[in-house]
Backbone bond lengths (Angstrom), bond angles and torsions (degrees), N, CA, C in turn:
res aa  C-N    CA-C-N  psi(-1)  N-CA   C-N-CA  omega(-1)  CA-C   N-CA-C  phi
1 M - - - 1.443 - - 1.529 111.39 -
2 F 1.323 116.62 -39.74 1.466 120.81 -179.75 1.524 111.22 -60.91
3 K 1.340 115.92 -39.55 1.453 120.00 178.55 1.524 111.06 -61.71
4 M 1.323 117.44 -39.10 1.461 121.93 178.21 1.522 110.93 -64.61
5 I 1.329 118.23 -42.42 1.467 121.77 178.90 1.522 109.83 -64.22
6 T 1.333 116.54 -43.16 1.453 120.39 178.38 1.524 110.32 -61.16
7 S 1.315 116.76 -44.36 1.458 120.47 -179.99 1.522 111.46 -63.11
8 M 1.313 117.24 -41.14 1.466 120.65 178.34 1.529 110.38 -65.29
9 A 1.326 116.70 -39.14 1.461 120.20 178.48 1.527 110.90 -64.88
10 V 1.313 115.87 -41.14 1.463 120.40 178.42 1.529 109.85 -65.18
11 M 1.312 116.81 -42.95 1.465 120.36 179.16 1.522 110.86 -62.63
12 K 1.330 117.97 -40.46 1.463 121.73 178.46 1.521 110.05 -63.82
13 Q 1.328 116.81 -43.63 1.466 120.16 178.97 1.527 111.09 -64.04
14 M 1.333 116.21 -40.56 1.466 119.55 176.67 1.519 110.77 -61.83
15 D 1.326 117.19 -39.19 1.457 121.25 178.52 1.525 110.78 -62.94
16 I 1.318 117.06 -42.08 1.468 121.21 178.90 1.531 110.19 -63.22
17 V 1.328 116.41 -46.30 1.465 120.72 179.46 1.526 110.46 -63.51
18 A 1.333 116.94 -42.96 1.469 120.84 -179.85 1.525 111.20 -62.09
19 E 1.329 116.95 -39.66 1.466 119.73 178.77 1.525 111.09 -64.65
20 E 1.319 116.98 -41.32 1.471 120.66 177.42 1.524 110.93 -64.40
21 M 1.323 115.88 -41.89 1.461 119.75 178.15 1.524 110.95 -63.93
22 A 1.331 117.19 -39.29 1.466 121.10 178.47 1.527 110.48 -62.25
23 T 1.329 116.74 -42.32 1.468 120.85 178.43 1.523 110.28 -61.95
24 D 1.326 116.82 -45.88 1.467 120.57 178.53 1.524 111.55 -62.19
25 T 1.321 116.44 -40.90 1.459 121.26 -179.44 1.532 110.81 -65.76
26 I 1.323 117.06 -41.91 1.466 120.96 177.93 1.528 110.49 -62.50
27 E 1.325 116.86 -41.58 1.468 120.11 177.72 1.526 110.93 -61.21
28 Q 1.327 116.76 -40.25 1.463 119.90 179.12 1.532 110.96 -68.65
29 I 1.319 117.34 -41.29 1.466 120.61 176.93 1.526 109.89 -61.89
30 Y 1.339 117.25 -40.22 1.464 121.42 178.13 1.528 110.10 -58.50
31 K 1.333 116.61 -46.27 1.472 120.75 179.43 1.526 110.72 -64.20
32 D 1.330 116.57 -42.49 1.465 119.86 179.05 1.525 111.01 -62.55
33 C 1.335 116.90 -40.26 1.465 120.62 178.00 1.525 110.72 -66.35
34 D 1.332 117.17 -38.58 1.469 120.39 174.84 1.522 110.13 -55.58
35 W 1.320 114.66 -43.66 1.461 120.94 -176.87 1.532 111.32 -67.75
36 Q 1.319 118.11 -35.37 1.462 122.44 -172.47 1.527 115.13 -95.05
37 V 1.321 118.16 -24.51 1.466 121.19 -168.72 1.530 113.17 -62.34
38 G 1.304 118.00 -29.87 1.457 121.23 -177.46 1.514 114.38 -58.37
39 Q 1.316 116.93 -30.78 1.467 119.60 -177.65 1.526 112.56 -69.41
40 F 1.333 117.09 -13.37 1.460 121.07 -179.38 1.529 112.67 -103.61
41 L 1.321 117.13 3.25 1.460 121.70 -175.00 1.516 111.26 -116.14
42 P 1.346 116.28 149.21 1.462 118.63 171.89 1.527 109.80 -69.14
43 K 1.304 117.18 158.23 1.474 121.95 -177.75 1.528 112.66 -57.97
44 D 1.335 117.37 -33.48 1.465 120.92 -175.62 1.532 112.71 -98.21
45 A 1.321 117.46 22.50 1.470 120.95 -178.65 1.522 110.86 -62.49
46 E 1.325 115.37 141.06 1.458 120.82 179.96 1.522 110.13 -104.98
47 S 1.320 115.30 170.42 1.457 123.67 -170.78 1.529 115.46 -48.63
48 P 1.335 120.11 -49.98 1.476 117.75 -177.75 1.528 112.75 -60.67
49 I 1.322 117.09 -39.21 1.464 120.53 179.74 1.526 110.10 -68.52
50 I 1.321 116.53 -41.72 1.469 120.70 178.48 1.528 109.82 -61.55
51 N 1.324 116.78 -47.59 1.471 121.06 -179.03 1.525 112.05 -63.12
52 D 1.330 116.73 -43.65 1.466 120.56 179.34 1.526 111.23 -63.82
53 T 1.328 116.40 -42.73 1.459 120.59 179.66 1.524 110.57 -65.91
54 H 1.326 116.85 -41.10 1.463 121.81 178.15 1.532 110.18 -62.60
55 S 1.328 116.76 -45.29 1.468 120.71 179.25 1.522 111.32 -62.92
56 Y 1.326 116.38 -41.81 1.464 119.80 178.65 1.524 110.69 -62.39
57 L 1.338 116.48 -44.30 1.456 120.47 -179.90 1.534 110.71 -63.67
58 M 1.324 117.47 -39.74 1.476 121.24 176.88 1.527 110.24 -59.98
59 R 1.337 117.22 -48.50 1.470 120.73 179.92 1.526 111.56 -63.89
60 L 1.321 116.16 -37.66 1.457 120.29 179.76 1.530 110.72 -65.43
61 V 1.323 116.80 -43.59 1.468 120.65 176.99 1.531 109.88 -61.76
62 A 1.332 116.62 -45.47 1.465 120.58 179.88 1.525 110.98 -60.75
63 R 1.320 116.87 -40.54 1.459 120.87 179.40 1.529 110.76 -64.45
64 H 1.331 117.16 -41.17 1.464 120.01 178.17 1.529 111.33 -65.37
65 I 1.319 116.88 -39.06 1.467 120.13 176.71 1.529 109.64 -62.77
66 A 1.323 117.03 -46.99 1.468 120.63 179.59 1.520 110.89 -59.99
67 N 1.316 116.93 -41.98 1.472 120.18 178.77 1.521 111.24 -63.62
68 K 1.328 116.57 -42.82 1.466 119.81 -179.65 1.523 111.68 -65.76
69 L 1.332 116.83 -31.11 1.462 120.66 178.02 1.527 111.79 -88.59
70 D 1.319 116.23 -2.20 1.461 123.00 179.35 1.533 111.79 56.45
71 V 1.332 115.78 48.09 1.459 120.44 -179.39 1.522 112.45 -111.93
72 T 1.312 117.67 7.03 1.455 120.07 179.62 1.517 110.32 -99.91
73 T 1.315 115.40 154.59 1.460 119.47 177.53 1.518 110.36 -91.34
74 N 1.327 117.53 -23.46 1.456 121.77 178.70 1.517 108.10 -138.47
75 K 1.315 117.66 102.46 1.465 122.32 -175.50 1.539 112.44 -68.38
76 Y 1.307 116.51 -12.65 1.462 119.57 -176.28 1.515 111.90 -109.51
77 Y 1.313 116.51 14.71 1.468 121.12 178.57 1.509 109.79 -60.70
78 N 1.304 116.24 134.79 1.462 120.80 -179.69 1.507 108.02 -130.77
79 E 1.314 115.98 127.60 1.474 120.58 179.88 1.499 110.70 -78.14
């Protein structure tokens, strides 16, 4: 029984660490998308277009990561 409790505690700690890592990774992807999004926009693009393009690029990057890690149920899902 003690081994099971230890394993559950380790799994919980791993989950906490993984969530923190996911948050850090999302923040880095956000910054990378900020850096790259301009090349897909016209010079006179306004806020809604910039935000929509940035959001699309974020989702696209996330989808590619999920596909590379083979964690999706449908690799061709399109929003």
